C-alpha positions, 0 to 999 in steps of 0.5 A: 538389747543387741542381737547377741542377747537375743541370740542367748535368750532364744538359746536358754528358751529352747534349751529348757524345752529340749531338756524336758524332752530330751528322753524322746528319741523322735527327730526334732522336738515336734513329737515331743511330749510337750504339745506346745510346738506341735500346736503352733505347727498344726495351727499354721497348716504345717505339712507334715503329718503327726501321729496322735498317740491316743487314736493312732491316726494321722490327724494332728494332735490338739494342745494348748495353742494359747499357752504355747503362743504366750510362752513364745511371745512372752520373750523380751523385745530387744528394741531393735526391730527383731524382737518377738514383741514386734511380731505383730507389726506385719511383714517387714518385722516378720522377715527380719525376725526370720533373718534372725532365726536363720542366723542362729546355729543352734544344733537342736534347732532343726529346719522344721522348727525354723519354718514352723516358727516362722509361719507363726509370724502374723500378717496385717492384711489391712496394711496392704490397702493404701487408703488411710481414709478407709482405715480411719471412717470405715469399719467392717461388721465384727465377726465372732468366731469361737476359738478352737479350744472353746469347742467341747468335743475333742474329736471335733477339735481334731477334725477341724485342725486337720482340715485347716491343715489340709485344705490350703494344700489342695486344689479346688476339686480335692478341696471339695472332695474333702469337704464332701467327705466331712458332711456328716459332722461338719456344721455351720460354725465349723465351716466358718471357723475353717474359712476364717482361719484361711483368711488368717493365714492369707489363703483367701482363695481356699477360704473363698472356696470353703464359703462357696462350698458352705453355700450348697449345704442344706444347713447353710445360714447366710453370715453377713459378717463373714461374706463382708470379711472374705470379700474385703480380704479378696479385694484387697488382693485385687481378685475383683472377680471373686470379690464381686461374686461375694458382693453379689451374694450379699446383694441377692440376700436382700443386704446392703454391702458395707462401705468398706466392701464398696470401697475395696471392690472399686479399688480392685476394679481400678487397679486392673487393666482388664477389659470392662473393669472400669465400667464395673468400677463406675457401676459399683460406685453408683451403687455405693451412692444410690443403694448404700447411701454412703459418702465415698472418701475424696480419694476414691472420687478422685481415683475414679475420675482419674481413671475416666480421663486416662484414656484417649479422648475418643474412647473416654467421651462416653464417660461424660455423665459418670464424670459429671456425676463424680463432680456432683457428689464432690460439690454436694459433699463439700469436698475439696475439688482439685483443679484437674477435675475442672480441666478434665470435665472441659476436656471430656466436653470438648470430645463430645459430637454436640458441644455444650457451650453453656456447660463449658462456660460454667466450668470455666467460671467455676474454675476461676471462683475456685482460684485457679488459672486456665492452664495450657491444657484447658485452653487447648480443650476449648480450642477443640470445642470451638473448632467443632462449633465454629466459633471464631471469636472465642477462638481467637480469645483463647489463642491469645491466651495460649500465646501468653502461656509459658513454654512452646505452643502445642501443635494441637492448637494450630490443628484445632484453629485451622479446623475453626476456619474450616468450619466457617468456610475459609480454607485459605486461612487454614492454609495460612495457619498451617504455614505459620506452624511450619515456621514457629514449630520448625517442623510439621507432624502427620496430624497437621498434614492430614488436617489441612489436606482434609480441609482443602479436599472438602473445599475443592482446592485441587492444585493446593491439595496435590501440592501439599500431598506431594509435600506429605509424601516427600516428608516420609511421615506416616500414616498417609492413608487417610490423606489418599482417602480424602484425595480419592474422594475429592476426585470421585466427586469431581468425576476425575476418574483418571486421577483417581486411578493413578492416586490408587496405584500410587497409594499401594506403593506408599501405604498398606492396602486399605479396604476404603481406598479399594472401595472408592476405586471399585465405585469409580470402576462401576461408574465408569462402566469398567465392569471387567476391571471392577470384577478383578479388583473385587476378586483381589478384596475377596481373596486378600484377607486383610482387605476383604469385602463388606456390604458397600463393596458387594452392593457396588459389584452387584449394581455393576453386574445388573446395570451391564446385564450380567445376571448370572454373575449378579446371581453369585454375588447375590448368593454371597451376600445372602451367606454373609447376611449383607443388606441389599439395597432396596433399589437393587433388590427391586431390579434383581426381583424383576430379573429373577421373575423373567427367568422364572427363578424365585429370589433366594432367602438368606440361607441358614447359618452354617460354618464353613471348613475354613471358619472351623479351622479358623475357630480352632486356632483362636480357641487354642489362643484363648478365644472365649465361649459364653454359654447360657444358664442351660448350657445349650446355646453359646456365643464367641466372644472375640477380644483384640488388643488395640496395642498390637499392629497384628491384631488390627488387621486380624480383627478386620479379617475375623470380623468379615469372616464371621460376619453372618454370625455377629450380633446385630449390635455389633454390625456396622452402621451406615457402612462404617468401616470402624470395627470395635476391639471386641464383638460377640456372635449370636448365641446359638447351639451350633457352637455347642461342639466347640464349647464342650471340647474347649470350654467345658464348665466354663474352663479353657481346656485343650481337647483330647482330639486336638492332634487330629485338628492341628492343621497348618491353617489352625497353627497360623491363626493360633500364631496370628492371635496369641503368638509372639516373634522374638527379636532373634526371630524365634516363635512363641505360642501361648496356651492355656490348659493342662499339661497333658493337653499340652503334651498332646500338642507337642506330640502332634507337632513332632509328627509334623517334624516341628519340635518345640520347647515348653515353659509354664508360667501360672496357668499359661504355657508358652511353646517356643520354637527356636532357631531352625524350628521356628523356620520349619514352622513358619514354612508350614503356616506361611500360605495361611498367614495374612499378607499384611502380617507376614513382615510382623510374624515371619520367623528370623532363621538367623538366631543361634539355637543355644542363644534361643533357648536362653532368651526363651527361658528368660522371656517370661520369668517376670511376673508381669508376663503372667499376671493376667493368667495366674496368681502362681509363679511356677515354670518347668520344662517338658 
């Protein structure tokens, strides 16, 4: 049957219905005597309110849903994919049927009824889950729910229908108020019906809120089938936090979640790029096997293993045990093992600090037994392991295999081969390999230069190192900072302080300021007794937020002051170290005790924690940019959770500065070990009641808000740190700031900025607001905050000033129109201007 015949069929169907109600003067026929259509509307949460003729209330009437559905779905299937008989096939068929309804130009088919009929199209949520193995092997426990028509009381059916219509249209706070108003009559079965109805119409968040409300009622009895269904639906929508909450509820009830819940939750975690999601996926995977006793399908094993080896080697090496556990499960389950599993395990082993040669050989043997050849990636991983272990013979055998592989030799192979000979004390052989690489590849990259300079500096080959350093600088390759560090370390160990000083000033011209370089130069000045110059360098480090000082530099200058007899200055440095909770080296502490005893002074103990004015303003700016505050269960102690992006250059410098600023507040597990300068991308402060004010103002009840008094706190420093932490400079030079909160809070910020003669435009994307400073407005903002922006970030963040106002508005309007821009913040897609 073609589309014309379908149109005629629908025409006669609706004509008969209209003839029955032609005497009714109400608009459309949703209020006709026949209750079939109104039942279709109310079942799907149609927003229009219908007045009940019997009771005169705003509750919708309750008709015979099954009869109406039977009449509607009994229309013949046309066979072309758009007939009502194919509606159960899901979204695609539903969209095509919707197009069919739109194309019908019947005078009596109003827009209300079209939307009502479209909303009746069912959607198979299981179709959105991509694991065919899960569909075939795993089944959720059956959930039995009485249909609305089976309830004996008319009033209960009416109220439940009204709840099913109303709740999806409201936010969480209003939803709870509505449910609280129904406490006198609502029961476990009623709440279950409402939650299931919400899942049927894809309002899973509403179903989740109804479920959480049910748990707080005195009559609540845990329903394993309902919790499983809800967790599965939430996980399929990748709402892993809510899915995990329901998952934990099941665990807390002493039940073991179903296999489908484990599988879906792991998949939801793997689909997210959020921090810690991979660790959580591994934890759920382990519990799936150890607690549930389930055997995951092959696709789940492979997906998790792929996620483990998808990060750079330095950050992935901690997942070696987890990868070995996945491999063990594949073997014991007698599943097919892909060749990338073997290669991935060898790759992880090659990044370990202590190389397990026996395990690598075992994996290579198993790879060959399985009928796979060692590919180039595997051979490079073996070379990496040889470079750490100094196994020259094995490295040469692997090198010969690499030569016979197809394609060009990778530069990593040359670098690791250089490392092998450096390990056994043959730096000249490493230099020979470096020259061969230049001839073979026709060029040299940064990694190769850094490696050969590191090898030669450790071997104390001064002339060769200086010659290669000159080549490196002339090549224009960057970063060159690590090589300057190696060169200055060599000069310091050989007491060549004049060359060290010249290299220091040369590094300032060639690369960004580096704390390690400053520390080496400071140690050199203290060692040579040039305390005046050392004090000057230390003050430069202290005033430059990008560089900063830490335990090593403070101990170095303290040692210089004590050795030179400048005890007053030594005492000031000691006060600074007490404030920042830097550890004073034991020999210096003994000398300091002796000096203090001569003047009859008592060595001060570390002062109590207290935020300075600068720290308070920094904290305000970071909180506006999204800094999280974690509170204990009692809500009395709070900790700051700093999270920085490793992909942003601005965050790399800001991270070090914030780490130094709040060093005394950091938890002991996040403080550096053995003077290391490596700073993690996230770190926590100690849990302290001092942060209670900021938790109450910015994170009440665990939700980010904009304080009512924010207009009093928007100082230039607050705006600067907000910009550095959560700001963005467009290609046209405009400035954008991100903030989460309410519309009223954003309006308060806009008014406060206008009081400073800085205007902005606002866009909303989900729960995130973007403040755009366009054209000349960005220049005004920059002039206001420039004194407080870190020197190292000025080039990244300075406003342009050349972009036209009109062009800027257009770019700002289209900058965040994609779903990706706000996918991490909200499930809604909405934008508006103030």
